[in-house]
C-alpha positions in Angstrom: -9.8 -5.5 -41.1 -7.8 -9.1 -41.3 -6.4 -9.9 -38.6 -6.8 -8.2 -34.6 -3.4 -7.0 -31.8 -3.2 -9.5 -29.5 -4.6 -6.6 -26.6 -7.9 -6.2 -28.9 -8.7 -9.9 -29.7 -8.7 -9.6 -25.6 -10.7 -6.7 -25.1 -12.9 -8.1 -27.1 -13.5 -11.1 -25.8 -13.9 -9.6 -22.2 -16.9 -7.5 -23.1 -18.4 -10.9 -23.9 -17.9 -12.4 -21.1 -19.4 -8.5 -19.2 -22.1 -9.3 -21.6 -22.9 -13.2 -20.5 -22.9 -11.7 -17.1 -25.3 -9.2 -17.9 -27.6 -11.6 -19.3 -27.1 -13.4 -16.2 -25.8 -16.8 -18.4 -23.8 -18.9 -15.9 -21.4 -19.3 -18.7 -19.5 -16.3 -17.6 -18.7 -17.2 -15.0 -16.6 -20.2 -16.5 -15.3 -17.9 -19.6 -13.9 -16.0 -16.4 -12.4 -19.3 -14.5 -11.3 -21.0 -17.8 -9.6 -17.2 -18.4 -8.3 -16.0 -15.2 -7.7 -18.4 -12.8 -4.5 -18.4 -12.9 -4.2 -14.3 -12.9 -6.1 -14.2 -10.1 -4.9 -16.9 -8.1 -1.8 -16.3 -8.6 -2.2 -12.5 -6.5 -4.8 -14.6 -3.6 -1.5 -17.0 -3.9 0.3 -14.7 -2.8 -1.6 -13.5 -0.1 -2.5 -16.1 1.5 0.3 -18.6 0.8 -2.2 -22.0 1.1 -3.5 -23.7 -1.5 -7.0 -24.0 -0.2 -7.5 -20.2 0.6 -6.5 -19.4 -1.9 -9.0 -21.3 -3.8 -11.9 -20.5 -1.7 -11.0 -17.4 -2.2 -11.3 -17.8 -6.1 -14.4 -18.9 -5.1 -15.1 -15.8 -3.4 -14.5 -14.2 -6.7 -16.3 -15.8 -9.1 -19.3 -15.0 -6.5 -18.7 -11.0 -6.4 -18.1 -11.2 -9.7 -21.8 -12.8 -10.6 -23.5 -10.4 -8.0 -22.1 -7.4 -8.9 -22.3 -7.5 -13.3 -24.6 -5.8 -13.7 -24.8 -3.1 -12.0 -21.3 -2.8 -12.6 -19.8 -2.6 -16.3 -16.1 -3.2 -15.8 -14.0 -1.3 -17.9 -11.1 -3.5 -17.5 -11.8 -7.0 -16.4 -8.5 -8.1 -15.3 -7.7 -5.1 -13.2 -11.3 -5.6 -11.6 -11.6 -9.0 -11.0 -7.6 -9.3 -9.9 -9.1 -6.3 -7.8 -11.8 -8.1 -5.9 -9.3 -11.7 -5.2 -7.0 -9.5 -4.1 -9.0 -7.5 -1.7 -10.6 -11.1 -0.9 -7.6 -12.2 -0.1 -6.5 -9.6 2.3 -9.8 -10.3 4.3 -9.5 -13.2 4.7 -5.8 -12.0 6.4 -7.6 -10.2 8.5 -9.5 -12.1 9.7 -7.3 -15.2 10.5 -5.5 -12.2 12.9 -8.5 -10.9 15.1 -9.1 -15.0 15.0 -6.0 -15.9 16.8 -6.6 -12.0 18.7 -4.1 -10.6 17.6 -1.3 -13.3 17.0 1.1 -12.9 13.3 -0.8 -14.0 11.0 2.2 -13.3 8.6 3.7 -10.0 6.8 1.3 -9.0 3.2 3.8 -6.7 1.3 0.2 -4.3 1.1 0.7 -3.7 5.1 4.2 -3.1 4.7 3.8 -0.1 1.9 0.4 0.5 4.0 2.8 1.2 7.1 5.7 3.3 4.7 3.7 5.7 3.3 0.4 6.4 5.8 1.1 6.1 9.3 -1.9 4.0 10.6 -4.2 5.4 8.1 -5.9 2.3 6.6 -4.3 2.0 2.5 -8.0 0.3 1.4 -9.8 3.3 2.4 -7.5 6.5 0.9 -6.9 4.3 -2.0 -11.1 4.4 -2.6 -10.3 8.3 -3.6 -9.6 8.8 -7.1 -6.9 12.0 -6.7 -4.6 9.1 -4.5 -5.0 6.5 -7.3 -4.9 9.4 -10.4 -1.3 10.5 -8.2 -0.1 6.8 -8.2 -0.6 6.4 -11.8 1.1 8.9 -12.3 3.9 7.6 -9.5 4.5 4.8 -11.7 4.7 6.6 -14.9 7.9 8.1 -14.1 9.5 4.9 -12.2 12.2 3.4 -14.8 10.5 0.9 -16.3 12.4 -2.6 -13.9 11.5 0.1 -10.5 8.3 0.1 -11.6 8.0 -4.1 -13.0 9.6 -4.7 -9.2 6.9 -2.1 -7.2 4.0 -3.4 -9.3 4.7 -7.3 -8.1 5.7 -6.4 -5.1 2.5 -4.4 -3.8 -0.1 -5.8 -6.5 0.9 -9.3 -6.8 2.8 -10.0 -3.5 6.0 -11.5 -5.1 8.6 -12.1 -2.3 11.4 -9.7 -1.8 13.2 -13.6 -3.0 11.0 -14.6 -5.6 11.6 -11.8 -6.5 15.6 -10.9 -6.3 15.5 -14.4 -8.9 13.4 -13.4 -11.2 15.4 -9.4 -11.5 18.9 -11.2 -11.4 19.4 -9.3 -8.2 20.0 -9.7 -4.8 18.0 -9.0 -2.3 19.5 -5.8 -0.4 19.1 -4.4 -4.1 15.5 -5.4 -4.6 14.9 -3.7 -0.9 16.0 -0.7 -2.0 15.2 -0.3 -4.8 11.9 -0.9 -3.0 12.3 1.3 -0.1 13.1 4.0 -2.1 10.4 4.1 -4.9 8.0 4.1 -1.3 9.4 7.2 -0.1 9.1 9.1 -3.5 5.7 7.8 -3.3 5.2 8.8 -0.3 7.5 12.6 -0.9 5.4 13.0 -4.1 1.7 11.7 -2.1 2.7 14.6 0.3 3.5 17.3 -2.3 -0.3 16.9 -3.8 -1.0 17.7 -0.6 -2.8 14.0 -0.2 -0.6 12.9 2.8 0.9 14.9 5.7 
């Protein structure tokens, strides 16, 4: 095969990076930093809003990858690193809230989704269940492409309503309504499948 598709090349590169981690080769960290720093910075930066905190979060992400690969061997390196960066950023937000002793540390879109869907239960604990993850994936597959992009950009990447309105050439009201309908549809699906009361 003379030519590989871009997706295949990325997969092969990721396997090579994971092999570097398994060999405990320091180049693994350099490789993920070079390839995924922008991606992880966007996720953490949208949650944190601070360059300094975001850079600290990226360092935590690279360290966590180094500590956890091996024994883990992620199937999708980008998603694996993105999840680490997101969780590190959310932890930093929670810690900042605790430090302020209940003060407002800013609203993150994940809290918005949590409040709408789970009536106070912890989204991160619920998300650990494979059934819930599969249900969310089925939900996302059913959305129209634009709705799916808006939903993922809001609740995974943490894009603001303003940024989404600009990106999709829509009003803030339309973006909010799209998100509200999507959240309701997700909640209805989870209730119907017995994953939510």
